[in-house]
C-alpha positions as CSV (number, residue, x, y, z in Angstrom):
1,M,-18.2,-2.1,-13.8
2,Q,-17.3,-6.1,-13.1
3,T,-14.8,-8.6,-13.4
4,Q,-14.5,-12.2,-12.8
5,S,-11.6,-13.8,-10.4
6,S,-10.6,-17.5,-11.4
7,Y,-9.7,-17.1,-7.4
8,K,-11.7,-19.8,-5.1
9,Y,-12.9,-18.0,-2.3
10,N,-11.7,-17.9,1.2
11,E,-14.5,-17.0,3.8
12,E,-12.6,-17.3,6.6
13,C,-10.0,-14.4,5.4
14,I,-9.0,-12.8,8.2
15,L,-6.7,-9.9,8.6
16,K,-4.4,-8.0,11.3
17,L,-3.8,-4.9,10.5
18,L,-1.7,-2.3,13.3
19,R,-0.8,0.6,12.6
20,V,1.8,3.0,14.2
21,H,2.1,6.0,15.2
22,F,4.7,8.4,16.1
23,D,4.8,11.8,18.3
24,V,7.3,13.5,15.5
25,E,6.9,15.5,12.8
26,I,8.2,14.6,8.6
27,A,7.7,16.0,5.2
28,P,5.6,13.9,2.6
29,Y,9.1,13.3,0.2
30,E,10.4,12.4,3.6
31,V,8.4,8.6,4.0
32,P,10.9,6.4,1.6
33,A,14.0,8.2,4.3
34,F,11.3,7.2,7.4
35,R,11.4,3.7,5.5
36,G,15.2,3.6,4.9
37,A,15.6,4.7,8.6
38,I,14.3,2.0,10.1
39,V,14.9,-0.6,7.9
40,D,18.3,0.7,9.3
41,K,18.0,0.3,12.9
42,V,16.3,-3.2,12.8
43,G,19.1,-4.7,10.3
44,I,19.0,-5.2,6.0
45,E,18.8,-8.9,6.8
46,N,14.9,-8.5,8.1
47,D,13.3,-8.2,4.9
48,L,9.9,-7.7,5.6
49,F,10.6,-4.6,6.3
50,H,12.0,-3.2,2.6
51,N,10.5,-6.5,0.8
52,H,14.3,-6.6,-0.9
53,I,16.0,-9.5,-1.4
54,N,19.1,-9.1,-0.1
55,K,22.3,-9.6,-1.5
56,S,23.6,-12.2,0.4
57,Q,20.7,-14.5,-0.2
58,K,20.7,-17.5,-1.7
59,I,17.3,-17.9,-3.6
60,N,16.3,-19.7,-7.0
61,E,14.4,-17.9,-9.6
62,D,11.1,-19.0,-8.7
63,E,11.5,-18.1,-4.6
64,A,12.7,-14.4,-5.9
65,Q,9.8,-14.0,-7.8
66,K,7.9,-13.9,-5.2
67,F,9.9,-12.0,-3.5
68,A,9.1,-9.1,-5.9
69,Y,5.5,-9.5,-5.6
70,R,4.8,-10.1,-2.5
71,Y,2.6,-7.9,-1.1
72,P,4.5,-5.3,1.9
73,R,4.3,-6.6,5.4
74,I,5.2,-3.0,6.8
75,Q,4.5,-0.4,5.2
76,Y,5.5,3.1,5.8
77,K,3.8,6.7,5.5
78,R,2.8,9.9,6.3
79,I,-0.9,10.7,8.0
80,G,-1.3,14.2,9.7
81,K,2.2,15.0,9.0
82,Q,3.2,12.4,11.2
83,P,5.1,9.3,10.3
84,V,3.5,5.9,10.9
85,I,4.3,2.7,9.9
86,L,1.2,0.1,9.3
87,C,1.6,-3.6,10.1
88,V,0.1,-5.9,7.5
89,G,-0.6,-10.2,8.4
90,E,3.1,-10.8,9.3
91,G,3.9,-7.6,9.5
92,V,2.0,-6.7,13.2
93,E,4.6,-9.9,15.1
94,E,7.6,-8.6,12.9
95,I,7.2,-5.2,14.1
96,H,8.7,-6.4,17.6
97,K,12.1,-6.6,15.9
98,F,12.0,-2.7,16.1
99,F,9.9,-2.6,19.5
100,E,13.0,-3.8,21.7
101,K,15.9,-1.9,20.0
102,Q,16.5,0.0,23.4
103,D,17.2,4.0,21.1
104,W,14.1,4.5,18.9
105,D,15.5,7.5,17.5
106,I,16.4,7.8,13.9
107,R,18.0,10.2,11.2
108,I,16.4,11.3,8.5
109,G,18.9,14.0,7.0
110,N,20.5,16.2,9.2
111,D,17.9,15.8,12.3
112,I,17.7,13.0,15.0
113,L,13.9,11.8,15.5
114,K,12.5,11.0,18.4
115,M,10.1,8.5,18.3
116,R,7.8,8.1,20.9
117,I,4.9,5.9,20.0
118,A,1.2,8.7,19.4
119,K,-0.6,6.4,19.0
120,L,-1.1,2.4,18.7
121,D,-3.7,0.4,16.6
122,L,-4.3,-2.7,16.2
123,N,-7.4,-4.5,14.3
124,E,-8.8,-7.7,12.9
125,F,-11.0,-7.4,10.6
126,E,-13.2,-9.8,8.1
127,M,-12.6,-9.1,4.5
128,R,-15.2,-10.2,2.2
129,V,-17.4,-8.9,-0.6
130,S,-20.5,-6.6,-0.3
131,E,-24.2,-5.8,-1.2
132,N,-23.8,-3.1,-0.6
133,L,-21.0,-0.8,-2.0
134,H,-18.7,1.6,0.0
135,S,-17.0,4.5,-1.3
136,Y,-13.0,5.6,-0.2
137,S,-10.6,7.6,-2.0
138,I,-7.2,6.4,-3.0
139,R,-4.3,9.4,-3.0
140,N,-1.2,9.1,-4.4
141,W,-1.9,5.7,-6.7
142,V,0.3,4.3,-8.5
143,A,-1.6,2.8,-11.3
144,L,0.7,3.1,-14.5
145,N,3.7,2.0,-15.5
146,Q,5.1,4.4,-18.7
147,Q,3.3,2.1,-21.5
148,A,0.3,1.6,-19.7
149,Y,0.7,5.7,-18.8
150,N,1.0,6.1,-22.7
151,Q,-1.9,3.6,-23.7
152,Y,-3.9,5.9,-20.8
153,Q,-2.9,9.4,-22.4
154,N,-3.7,8.0,-26.4
155,L,-7.7,7.5,-25.4
156,E,-9.6,9.5,-26.7
157,G,-12.2,10.6,-23.8
158,M,-12.1,10.5,-21.1
159,I,-15.1,8.1,-19.6
160,E,-12.9,5.6,-21.4
161,K,-9.7,6.6,-18.9
162,V,-12.4,6.3,-16.6
163,A,-12.3,2.9,-17.5
164,F,-9.1,1.9,-17.6
165,L,-7.9,2.9,-14.4
166,E,-10.9,1.4,-12.9
167,K,-10.3,-1.7,-14.8
168,K,-6.1,-1.4,-13.6
169,L,-7.4,-0.2,-10.0
170,I,-9.7,-3.0,-10.3
171,G,-6.4,-5.6,-10.7
172,N,-4.7,-3.5,-7.7
173,I,-7.8,-5.1,-4.9
174,L,-7.3,-8.4,-6.8
175,S,-3.5,-8.7,-6.4
176,F,-3.5,-7.0,-2.3
177,A,-6.3,-10.0,-2.2
178,K,-4.0,-12.8,-3.4
179,G,-1.6,-11.1,-1.7
180,I,-2.7,-11.7,1.4
181,G,-4.1,-15.4,1.0
182,W,-8.2,-13.7,0.4
183,Y,-9.1,-15.1,-3.1
184,I,-11.9,-13.6,-4.8
185,E,-14.3,-15.6,-6.5
186,E,-17.8,-12.9,-6.9
187,D,-17.5,-10.6,-9.3
188,I,-15.6,-6.8,-8.2
189,E,-17.9,-4.3,-8.9
190,L,-16.2,-0.6,-9.1
191,K,-17.2,2.6,-9.9
192,I,-14.9,5.8,-10.1
193,T,-17.3,8.6,-8.8
194,D,-15.2,11.6,-9.9
195,L,-12.9,13.0,-12.6
196,P,-9.4,11.7,-11.5
197,Q,-6.5,13.7,-10.8
198,L,-3.2,13.9,-12.5
199,Q,-0.7,14.5,-10.0
200,V,2.9,14.4,-10.9
201,I,5.7,13.7,-7.9
202,S,8.7,13.6,-6.9
203,Y,10.7,10.1,-6.2
204,K,14.2,8.7,-5.8
205,K,14.9,12.0,-8.0
206,Q,12.4,10.8,-11.0
207,K,8.5,11.9,-11.5
208,L,6.4,9.7,-11.4
209,Q,2.0,9.6,-12.5
210,T,0.4,9.8,-9.9
211,F,-3.8,10.1,-9.3
212,H,-5.7,11.2,-6.7
213,V,-9.4,8.5,-7.4
214,D,-12.5,8.4,-5.6
215,F,-14.4,5.6,-6.2
216,K,-17.2,3.1,-4.7
217,T,-17.1,-0.5,-4.4
218,N,-18.6,-4.0,-2.9
219,V,-15.1,-5.3,-1.3
220,F,-14.0,-4.0,1.9
221,I,-11.3,-2.6,2.6
222,P,-9.3,-1.4,5.6
223,K,-8.6,2.0,5.4
224,Y,-4.8,3.2,5.6
225,I,-4.5,0.2,3.1
226,G,-2.3,0.7,0.0
227,L,-2.7,-1.2,-3.4
228,G,-0.9,-0.5,-7.0
229,A,2.6,-0.1,-7.1
230,K,4.8,1.8,-4.1
231,T,2.7,0.3,-1.5
232,S,5.8,0.3,1.0
233,V,6.3,3.9,1.0
234,G,3.0,5.1,0.8
235,M,1.1,5.6,-2.0
236,G,-1.8,4.4,-3.2
237,T,-2.9,4.8,0.1
238,V,-7.2,4.1,0.6
239,F,-9.1,6.2,2.7
240,L,-12.6,5.3,3.6
241,K,-15.5,8.8,2.5
242,K,-18.1,8.5,4.8
């Protein structure tokens, strides 16, 4: 499936990513609490850590709209049971506000976590659309709002449902690209390669419909990048497939 975007392609888009793994373990449902604990540590005034508008901030409506749709520069994940912070672009420089603290320990529930670094992974990627297809999987992908989910459920056949999800995933890739200043001019080719797995998970006492999807696309996507909704708390994480 292909789509043509109206953006101009920036061939010089270089994306810097820093991945910080900590030498402790958390449960999958504790990722939002992990995020909240880090925000408490650095201070609510540092908005790249939480991507929300503070009540004390005075901004106009246009700024508020841009803020609401800003691609998260700091994302919180669980990889191999470890809590992980993924810093995207300017988030790489922002993370020093956590590291400069004398005490890195955080509280999640009744537990105090001793936050020692297990691994640091810093890379720069040239973002590109290529002639070849790359294989990925995306986990806990929040692809659909309630209205779109109802539309999806009302589709009769699996072919129609897969095509519907392919369009949503292309839209998520374009939103990610726009969020990092990469404007894609080429056609995006994307194919879901296996039946999507629908999973219902709990998030802040609500039920979320998420998908596990394998797909191929001609867009290069760095591993562990988040696509779709709630990427800041580890939803929609992309993995490379060999």
